[in-house]
N, C-alpha and C positions, 0 to 999 in steps of 0.2 A: 317275594323274598325267598331266599334260600334259608330255610329255618332248620337248625340243629336242636333237636330234642334229646337230652341226656338223662337217662333213667336207669336206676339199679332194680327196678321191678318191671318185669316183662313176662311175656308167655314162656312157658305154660301156666303161670300163675294166674288165679282168678281173684281180683280185688278191685277196689275202687279206682286205683291208679291205672291199671291195665284197661278197665272198662271205659274210662275217661279217654286215654289215649286212643283206644280203637274207635272212638268217635271223632277225636280232634284231627287225627292224621288224614284220614280221607276227606274231612270237611275242609281243611286247609288246602289240600291238593285240589279239591273241586273249586276252590276260589283263585286258583292260579299259582299258589305257592309250590315250592319244591321242599319236601320235608324229608329229613333223614333222622331216624330213631337210633341213637347209639346206646346199645342195650348190652346186658351181660352175655347174650348168645354170640357176640362178636369177639369175646375175650375167653382166656383161660379162667376157669372159675373153680371155687371150692364151696362146699355147703356151709350155710351159716350154723354155727353150733346152736343146739337146741331147736333148730328149725331147718332141717336139711332140705326141704323143698325150695328154700330160697337160696340161690346160688350168687356168690359174690365174685366179682372180677378180681383177679390177683395182679397187683402192681400194674395197673392199666394206663398210667400216665403217658408213657412213651408211644405206646400204640394208638391211644385216643388222640394225642397231640398230632401224630402223623396223619391220622384220618381227618381230623378238623382242618389241618393245614391244606390237605388235598381237597376238601369239600369247600373251604372258604365261605362259611355261612354269613348270611346278612343279619342273622339274630340267633341268640343261643338262650335256651330256656332249660334249666336244670330242675328235675322233678323230685329227685330223692337225694338225700345227704349221705348216700353210701359211698363206696370206693370210686365208682364212676362219677358220682357227683362232685366229690372232692377233687378228683383229677380234672373235671371240667372247669371247676372254679379256679384251680391253679393255672390251667391254660389260659383262661380268660384274664386273669390278674397279671401273669407274666407278659402278655401281649397288649395289655391296657385296652381290653375289649369290654364293652358293657355286657351284662347278661341279666336275666331275670330268674328267679327261683320260686319254688312252691313249698309251703309248709303243709304237707299232706298226711304225715304220720306223727304220732306222739312218741318219738323215739325216747325222750327222757323217761316217761312212765314205763314204756316197754322195757327199757334196759334196767330199770330198778325192779321191775317185776321178775325179769328173767335172772339177773345176777344176784339179787338180794343184797348186794354190798355197794353198788354204785348209786348214790342219790340222784334223783331226777334233776335236783338243782345243779349238780355238776354238768350234766348234759346240756341243760338249758344254756349254760355259759357258752359252751361249745356251739350250740345251735345259733346264738346271737353272733358269734364271730363268723360262722358260715354265711348266714343270710345277710349280715350288715354290709357285706361287699356287693350285694346285688342292687341293681337299680331299682328293682321292685320285687317284693315277695308276696305271692298270692296266698290268700286264705279264703275258705270256701263259705264261712257263715260269720255273721256279725259278733256272735259271743266269743268265738275264737280270736277275732281281731281285737276285741276289747281285752281279752286275757293276755295276748301277746304284747299289746301295747303296754299294759301294766308291767310286763316282764322286761321292757326296755327294747323291744324289737322295733325296727324302723322301716319306712317306706312300704307299708303294707297296703295291699290292694285287693279287691274282691275278684274271685274267679268261681263262679257257681258251677253246679252240675246240672244234669238233666236226667230224663227218663224217656224210654221208648214206649210211646202210648199205644202202639199196635201190638207190640210183643207182650207188654204187661198190661192186661186188660181183664175186666171181669168176664167170668164164663163158668162153665160146668166145674163142680167141686168133686168130681168122681176120681181124680187122680190119686186121692188119698182114701184108702179104705181103713179108717181108724175111728175109734170112739170120738164123738163130739162132745165138747168143742175141740178142734185142733189147734194147739198152741205151737206155732212154728217158729224156728230160728233158721236163718240162712246166712252163711258167711264162713270165715275161717274158724276151725276148731282149735283154738290156741289160747294160751293163758290170758293174753290181753283182751280177749273178748268176755272174760267174766262169766263164763257159761254156768259155773256152779250156782250163781245167784238165780238162774233160771231153772236148772235141773233139781235144785233142793226144794223148790216150791211144791206145796200140796195143792195140785190144781185138778179139778175135774176134767175128764176127757183124756187127751193124748198130748204127749210132748214129742214133737218131730223136729229133727235137726238135719239140715242139708249143708253139706260142705265137707271138706277134708282139712287136715292139718296135723301138726305134731301131737296134739292132745287126744286125737281121735281114739286110738287103741285103748288108752287108760280110762277115758270117759265112758266108752262102751262097756268096760268091765265094771266100773263103779256104778252105772246107772243102767242095768239090763232092761228096766221097764220103758226106757226112752227108745224111740225109733230113729236110728241113724241111717240116713239114706245115701250118705256119700256125696260126691261131687256131681252137680247136674249143671247143664248149660242149655242156652237157647229156649226153644219151645218147650222142652221137657221141664226145664227149671220153672218157666212161667206157669205152666200147668199145675205144677205142685204148690207154687206160691199162691195162686188164686184159689186152691183147694182149702187153704187155711182159714180158720175163723179169727184169729188174731195173730199178729206178727209180734214176737217178743224180742226186744233189742236190749240185752242186759249190759252191753259195753258202757263204761263211763270214760273211755279215753279216745274214742273215734273223733276225727275232726270234721266228718260230714256224715256219711251213712247212706249211700246211693240205694241200699237195699231197702231202707224205709220208704223212699220214693217209689220203688218198684212195687212194694207191697200195697202202698196206698192207691197206686195206679190200677191195681187188681181189685180195688174195693175192700181191701183188708186193713183194718185199723191197727194202730201201733201201740204197744204197751212198753214203756221204757223208763228209765231213771230221768230225773230232771238234770241233764248234763249237756255240755256242748254237743251239738249235733241234733239230738232230739228236740231240745228246746227251740232250735231254729227252724226245724222242718216239720214238726208236728204241731197242729193247732190244738192245744190242750182242751179237751172236752168237746172237741168236734171231729177230729180225725185220729184221735187216740187219747191216751191218758198218760201223764207224767207224774211220778210219784216216788218218794224215798222208799215206799213199800211196793215192790215189784208185783207181788201177788194181788194187791189192791189194784194196780195199774192194769193188770190183765183182766180182772173182773169188770172194771169200769169200761175198758176198751171195747169189750164185747157188745156194749150197748150203743156204740157209735154208728152212724149211718154210712153204709158203704158208698153211696153216691157222692157224699160230701168228701170222703177220702179221695175218690178218684178226681173230683173236681179241683181239689187243692194240688194234687200231684201234677196235674197237666199244666199248672203254672210254671214248672220247671222244665225248660226245653233245652235240648242240646244245641239248637241254633243260638239261643241267647249265650250259652257257655262258650261256643265258638266265637261269637262276636267279641266277648270279653277277652278271650286269649289272644285274639288277633290284634286287639287294640292295645294290649299292655306290652306286647313284644317291643323291645328297644333296638331299633336298627343300628348296625355297625357302620360307621362312616370311615371307610378306608382312604389312606392317602394312595395316590397313584403308585403303583408297583408294590404296594404292601400287601 
Protein backbone atom coordinates (compact mmCIF):
# COMPACT_ATOMS: atom_id res chain seq x y z
CA UNK A 1 0.00 0.00 0.00
CA UNK A 2 0.88 3.66 -0.29
CA UNK A 3 0.60 4.75 3.33
CA UNK A 4 0.28 8.35 4.50
CA UNK A 5 1.29 9.00 8.11
CA UNK A 6 0.31 12.45 9.37
CA UNK A 7 2.08 13.60 12.52
CA UNK A 8 2.56 16.89 14.36
CA UNK A 9 5.48 15.38 16.28
CA UNK A 10 8.67 14.78 14.33
CA UNK A 11 12.42 15.31 14.33
CA UNK A 12 14.37 16.91 15.92
CA UNK A 13 12.07 16.11 18.87
CA UNK A 14 12.89 13.04 20.95
CA UNK A 15 9.77 11.37 22.33
CA UNK A 16 7.77 8.17 22.15
CA UNK A 17 5.93 9.17 18.97
CA UNK A 18 9.14 9.91 17.07
CA UNK A 19 10.84 6.78 18.41
CA UNK A 20 7.89 4.66 17.30
CA UNK A 21 7.69 6.18 13.81
CA UNK A 22 11.45 5.76 13.39
CA UNK A 23 10.78 2.04 13.75
CA UNK A 24 7.51 1.80 11.84
CA UNK A 25 8.46 3.68 8.66
CA UNK A 26 11.49 1.54 7.68
CA UNK A 27 9.66 -1.56 8.90
CA UNK A 28 6.68 -0.94 6.64
CA UNK A 29 9.01 -0.06 3.77
CA UNK A 30 10.90 -3.34 4.22
CA UNK A 31 7.57 -5.16 3.90
CA UNK A 32 6.96 -3.62 0.48
CA UNK A 33 4.82 -0.62 1.40
CA UNK A 34 5.47 2.94 0.27
CA UNK A 35 5.35 5.31 3.25
CA UNK A 36 5.25 9.10 3.30
CA UNK A 37 5.37 11.01 6.60
CA UNK A 38 3.58 14.37 6.44
CA UNK A 39 5.23 16.32 9.25
CA UNK A 40 5.79 19.93 10.39
CA UNK A 41 9.14 20.23 8.58
CA UNK A 42 7.17 20.37 5.31
CA UNK A 43 5.18 23.43 6.40
CA UNK A 44 5.56 26.93 7.75
CA UNK A 45 5.59 26.61 11.54
CA UNK A 46 5.43 28.64 14.74
CA UNK A 47 6.64 27.60 18.21
CA UNK A 48 4.10 26.19 20.64
CA UNK A 49 3.51 28.69 23.47
CA UNK A 50 5.21 27.48 26.69
CA UNK A 51 7.07 24.78 24.70
CA UNK A 52 9.04 26.44 21.85
CA UNK A 53 10.88 23.23 20.93
CA UNK A 54 7.57 22.01 19.48
CA UNK A 55 6.78 23.61 16.12
CA UNK A 56 3.18 23.78 14.92
CA UNK A 57 2.19 23.94 11.26
CA UNK A 58 0.41 27.19 10.35
CA UNK A 59 -2.88 26.79 8.41
CA UNK A 60 -1.66 23.59 6.76
CA UNK A 61 -4.90 22.34 5.16
CA UNK A 62 -4.50 23.64 1.61
CA UNK A 63 -0.89 22.51 1.25
CA UNK A 64 -1.52 19.16 2.96
CA UNK A 65 -4.57 18.52 0.75
CA UNK A 66 -2.55 19.20 -2.38
CA UNK A 67 0.22 16.90 -1.20
CA UNK A 68 -2.21 14.10 -0.36
CA UNK A 69 -4.03 14.53 -3.68
CA UNK A 70 -0.71 14.13 -5.47
CA UNK A 71 0.34 11.16 -3.35
CA UNK A 72 -3.04 9.33 -3.57
CA UNK A 73 -2.54 7.14 -0.47
CA UNK A 74 -4.13 3.73 -0.05
CA UNK A 75 -4.31 4.24 3.74
CA UNK A 76 -4.09 7.24 6.06
CA UNK A 77 -3.03 7.16 9.71
CA UNK A 78 -3.13 10.30 11.88
CA UNK A 79 -0.79 10.14 14.86
CA UNK A 80 -1.36 13.43 16.69
CA UNK A 81 -4.39 15.71 17.09
CA UNK A 82 -2.44 18.88 16.28
CA UNK A 83 -2.87 21.28 13.33
CA UNK A 84 -1.68 18.69 10.81
CA UNK A 85 -3.84 16.01 12.38
CA UNK A 86 -6.91 18.23 12.23
CA UNK A 87 -6.14 19.11 8.61
CA UNK A 88 -5.68 15.43 7.77
CA UNK A 89 -9.00 14.57 9.42
CA UNK A 90 -10.75 17.32 7.47
CA UNK A 91 -9.18 16.11 4.21
CA UNK A 92 -10.40 12.54 4.74
CA UNK A 93 -13.89 13.64 5.82
CA UNK A 94 -14.35 15.95 2.84
CA UNK A 95 -13.29 13.22 0.42
CA UNK A 96 -15.17 10.46 2.24
CA UNK A 97 -11.97 8.51 2.85
CA UNK A 98 -11.49 6.20 5.85
CA UNK A 99 -8.59 6.86 8.18
CA UNK A 100 -7.19 5.57 11.45
CA UNK A 101 -5.87 7.62 14.36
CA UNK A 102 -3.85 7.24 17.56
CA UNK A 103 -4.41 8.45 21.10
CA UNK A 104 -0.75 8.90 22.03
CA UNK A 105 -0.69 11.97 24.26
CA UNK A 106 -2.86 13.17 27.11
CA UNK A 107 -3.59 16.57 25.63
CA UNK A 108 -6.53 17.18 28.03
CA UNK A 109 -4.36 16.92 31.14
CA UNK A 110 -1.45 18.73 29.46
CA UNK A 111 -3.66 21.65 28.43
CA UNK A 112 -5.10 21.89 31.94
CA UNK A 113 -1.61 21.88 33.45
CA UNK A 114 -0.26 24.52 31.08
CA UNK A 115 -3.20 26.91 30.88
CA UNK A 116 -4.53 26.54 34.46
CA UNK A 117 -7.94 27.64 33.11
CA UNK A 118 -9.07 25.06 30.51
CA UNK A 119 -10.50 21.95 32.20
CA UNK A 120 -9.40 18.57 30.90
CA UNK A 121 -13.08 17.60 30.53
CA UNK A 122 -13.54 20.25 27.81
CA UNK A 123 -10.59 18.92 25.85
CA UNK A 124 -11.82 15.33 26.18
CA UNK A 125 -15.06 16.36 24.43
CA UNK A 126 -13.00 17.72 21.56
CA UNK A 127 -10.85 14.56 21.55
CA UNK A 128 -13.97 12.40 21.20
CA UNK A 129 -15.13 14.52 18.26
CA UNK A 130 -11.73 14.11 16.61
CA UNK A 131 -11.30 10.36 17.08
CA UNK A 132 -14.91 9.25 16.61
CA UNK A 133 -14.53 10.05 12.91
CA UNK A 134 -11.75 7.44 12.60
CA UNK A 135 -12.40 3.86 11.52
CA UNK A 136 -10.21 2.83 14.47
CA UNK A 137 -8.25 4.67 17.16
CA UNK A 138 -5.18 3.00 18.60
CA UNK A 139 -4.19 2.89 22.26
CA UNK A 140 -1.05 1.28 23.61
CA UNK A 141 -2.14 -0.29 26.92
CA UNK A 142 -5.25 -1.97 28.37
CA UNK A 143 -5.81 0.47 31.22
CA UNK A 144 -5.93 3.41 28.80
CA UNK A 145 -8.42 1.56 26.62
CA UNK A 146 -10.63 0.98 29.65
CA UNK A 147 -10.40 4.63 30.69
CA UNK A 148 -11.20 5.98 27.23
CA UNK A 149 -14.08 3.52 26.85
CA UNK A 150 -15.54 4.88 30.08
CA UNK A 151 -15.17 8.38 28.60
CA UNK A 152 -17.21 7.42 25.55
CA UNK A 153 -14.50 6.83 22.95
CA UNK A 154 -15.37 4.32 20.20
CA UNK A 155 -13.58 1.90 17.87
CA UNK A 156 -10.53 1.50 20.10
CA UNK A 157 -7.84 -1.03 19.11
CA UNK A 158 -4.43 -1.99 20.51
CA UNK A 159 -1.14 -0.85 19.05
CA UNK A 160 1.69 -1.63 21.45
CA UNK A 161 5.33 -0.55 21.34
CA UNK A 162 8.70 -2.28 21.56
CA UNK A 163 12.31 -1.99 22.66
CA UNK A 164 15.66 -2.45 20.91
CA UNK A 165 17.24 -5.29 22.94
CA UNK A 166 20.69 -4.85 21.38
CA UNK A 167 21.00 -1.13 22.08
CA UNK A 168 19.34 -1.28 25.49
CA UNK A 169 21.09 -4.11 27.32
CA UNK A 170 22.85 -4.68 30.66
CA UNK A 171 26.50 -3.73 30.81
CA UNK A 172 29.10 -1.65 32.65
CA UNK A 173 27.79 1.09 34.93
CA UNK A 174 30.83 3.34 34.58
CA UNK A 175 29.11 5.96 32.39
CA UNK A 176 27.89 7.68 35.56
CA UNK A 177 30.43 8.72 38.17
CA UNK A 178 28.03 9.69 40.94
CA UNK A 179 27.21 8.48 44.45
CA UNK A 180 25.20 5.28 44.53
CA UNK A 181 22.42 4.44 44.25
CA UNK A 182 21.83 6.40 41.05
CA UNK A 183 18.17 7.36 40.76
CA UNK A 184 17.68 8.29 37.12
CA UNK A 185 14.94 9.87 35.00
CA UNK A 186 15.03 10.06 31.20
CA UNK A 187 12.61 12.06 29.07
CA UNK A 188 11.22 15.52 28.48
CA UNK A 189 11.93 18.12 31.13
CA UNK A 190 8.43 19.54 31.14
CA UNK A 191 5.57 20.22 33.53
CA UNK A 192 3.49 17.23 32.42
CA UNK A 193 6.26 14.85 33.54
CA UNK A 194 5.68 15.73 37.22
CA UNK A 195 9.42 15.93 37.88
CA UNK A 196 9.10 17.80 41.16
CA UNK A 197 7.61 14.64 42.64
CA UNK A 198 11.00 13.01 41.97
CA UNK A 199 13.26 15.97 42.71
CA UNK A 200 11.59 16.74 46.04
CA UNK A 201 12.28 13.24 47.39
CA UNK A 202 14.86 12.75 50.12
CA UNK A 203 16.80 9.88 48.57
CA UNK A 204 20.22 8.36 49.26
CA UNK A 205 22.72 8.54 46.41
CA UNK A 206 22.21 10.76 43.36
CA UNK A 207 19.37 12.14 41.26
CA UNK A 208 20.23 12.18 37.56
CA UNK A 209 18.03 13.53 34.77
CA UNK A 210 18.57 13.00 31.04
CA UNK A 211 16.66 15.09 28.53
CA UNK A 212 15.76 18.64 27.63
CA UNK A 213 12.61 20.71 27.54
CA UNK A 214 11.11 24.04 28.56
CA UNK A 215 11.45 23.48 32.31
CA UNK A 216 15.15 22.56 32.24
CA UNK A 217 16.61 26.01 33.15
CA UNK A 218 14.16 26.56 36.02
CA UNK A 219 14.62 23.09 37.50
CA UNK A 220 18.42 23.36 37.32
CA UNK A 221 18.18 26.55 39.40
CA UNK A 222 15.70 25.10 41.89
CA UNK A 223 17.51 21.77 42.36
CA UNK A 224 21.27 22.43 42.18
CA UNK A 225 22.04 19.11 43.88
CA UNK A 226 20.52 17.15 40.99
CA UNK A 227 22.63 16.19 37.96
CA UNK A 228 21.10 17.36 34.67
CA UNK A 229 22.87 15.78 31.70
CA UNK A 230 20.78 17.25 28.88
CA UNK A 231 19.75 15.40 25.75
CA UNK A 232 21.42 12.11 24.88
CA UNK A 233 20.80 9.68 22.06
CA UNK A 234 21.82 6.28 20.74
CA UNK A 235 24.62 4.35 22.41
CA UNK A 236 25.47 7.27 24.71
CA UNK A 237 21.90 7.30 26.02
CA UNK A 238 21.88 3.54 26.52
CA UNK A 239 25.22 3.62 28.37
CA UNK A 240 23.91 6.19 30.84
CA UNK A 241 20.61 4.41 31.28
CA UNK A 242 22.23 1.05 32.10
CA UNK A 243 24.48 2.85 34.60
CA UNK A 244 21.48 3.67 36.79
CA UNK A 245 20.40 1.63 39.80
CA UNK A 246 16.71 2.53 39.52
CA UNK A 247 14.68 4.31 36.85
CA UNK A 248 12.24 6.81 38.36
CA UNK A 249 9.12 7.54 36.29
CA UNK A 250 7.09 10.23 38.10
CA UNK A 251 4.60 10.98 35.32
CA UNK A 252 0.93 10.23 35.95
CA UNK A 253 -0.27 11.31 32.49
CA UNK A 254 1.79 9.26 30.02
CA UNK A 255 -0.11 6.87 27.75
CA UNK A 256 2.70 4.29 27.52
CA UNK A 257 6.29 5.09 28.50
CA UNK A 258 8.80 3.48 26.12
CA UNK A 259 11.60 4.67 28.41
CA UNK A 260 10.43 2.22 31.09
CA UNK A 261 10.87 -0.67 28.65
CA UNK A 262 14.32 0.64 27.71
CA UNK A 263 15.31 0.83 31.38
CA UNK A 264 14.09 -2.68 32.13
CA UNK A 265 15.85 -4.01 29.03
CA UNK A 266 19.06 -2.62 30.58
CA UNK A 267 18.30 -4.53 33.77
CA UNK A 268 17.24 -1.38 35.61
CA UNK A 269 14.06 -1.67 37.71
CA UNK A 270 11.34 1.01 37.59
CA UNK A 271 9.87 3.08 40.42
CA UNK A 272 6.60 4.79 39.51
CA UNK A 273 3.15 5.82 40.61
CA UNK A 274 0.33 3.32 40.05
CA UNK A 275 -0.99 5.03 36.92
CA UNK A 276 -1.76 4.28 33.27
CA UNK A 277 1.47 3.21 31.62
CA UNK A 278 3.43 1.94 34.63
CA UNK A 279 0.66 -0.40 35.76
CA UNK A 280 0.57 -1.93 32.27
CA UNK A 281 4.33 -2.22 31.67
CA UNK A 282 5.85 -2.87 35.10
CA UNK A 283 5.33 -6.19 36.90
CA UNK A 284 4.78 -4.88 40.41
CA UNK A 285 7.18 -6.50 42.85
CA UNK A 286 9.21 -8.18 40.12
CA UNK A 287 10.47 -5.60 37.59
CA UNK A 288 9.72 -2.54 39.67
CA UNK A 289 7.48 -1.05 42.31
CA UNK A 290 4.28 0.99 41.94
CA UNK A 291 3.10 3.06 44.87
CA UNK A 292 1.28 6.29 45.74
CA UNK A 293 4.46 7.03 47.75
CA UNK A 294 7.19 7.50 45.10
CA UNK A 295 9.98 7.44 47.68
CA UNK A 296 8.85 4.04 48.91
CA UNK A 297 8.61 2.86 45.30
CA UNK A 298 12.25 3.83 44.74
CA UNK A 299 13.41 1.98 47.87
CA UNK A 300 11.51 -1.18 46.97
CA UNK A 301 12.49 -1.12 43.30
CA UNK A 302 16.15 -1.21 44.26
CA UNK A 303 15.60 -4.76 45.53
CA UNK A 304 14.32 -6.12 42.19
CA UNK A 305 16.23 -8.68 40.10
CA UNK A 306 17.87 -7.08 37.00
CA UNK A 307 17.55 -10.34 35.05
CA UNK A 308 13.78 -10.39 35.61
CA UNK A 309 13.57 -6.79 34.41
CA UNK A 310 15.30 -7.60 31.13
CA UNK A 311 13.35 -10.80 30.53
CA UNK A 312 10.06 -8.93 30.89
CA UNK A 313 11.11 -6.07 28.57
CA UNK A 314 12.12 -8.50 25.84
CA UNK A 315 8.48 -9.51 25.52
CA UNK A 316 7.82 -6.15 23.85
CA UNK A 317 9.14 -6.29 20.29
CA UNK A 318 9.04 -3.77 17.48
CA UNK A 319 8.11 -6.60 15.12
CA UNK A 320 4.90 -7.20 17.05
CA UNK A 321 4.21 -3.47 17.03
CA UNK A 322 4.74 -3.37 13.28
CA UNK A 323 2.41 -6.35 12.78
CA UNK A 324 -0.32 -4.55 14.71
CA UNK A 325 0.02 -1.29 12.81
CA UNK A 326 0.04 -3.04 9.45
CA UNK A 327 -3.10 -5.00 10.30
CA UNK A 328 -5.14 -2.07 11.62
CA UNK A 329 -4.66 0.25 8.63
CA UNK A 330 -7.91 0.64 6.66
CA UNK A 331 -7.46 0.49 2.88
CA UNK A 332 -9.03 3.22 0.77
CA UNK A 333 -11.12 1.73 -2.04
CA UNK A 334 -11.23 4.30 -4.83
CA UNK A 335 -13.62 4.38 -7.73
CA UNK A 336 -12.02 4.46 -11.16
CA UNK A 337 -10.68 7.91 -11.91
CA UNK A 338 -11.14 9.21 -8.33
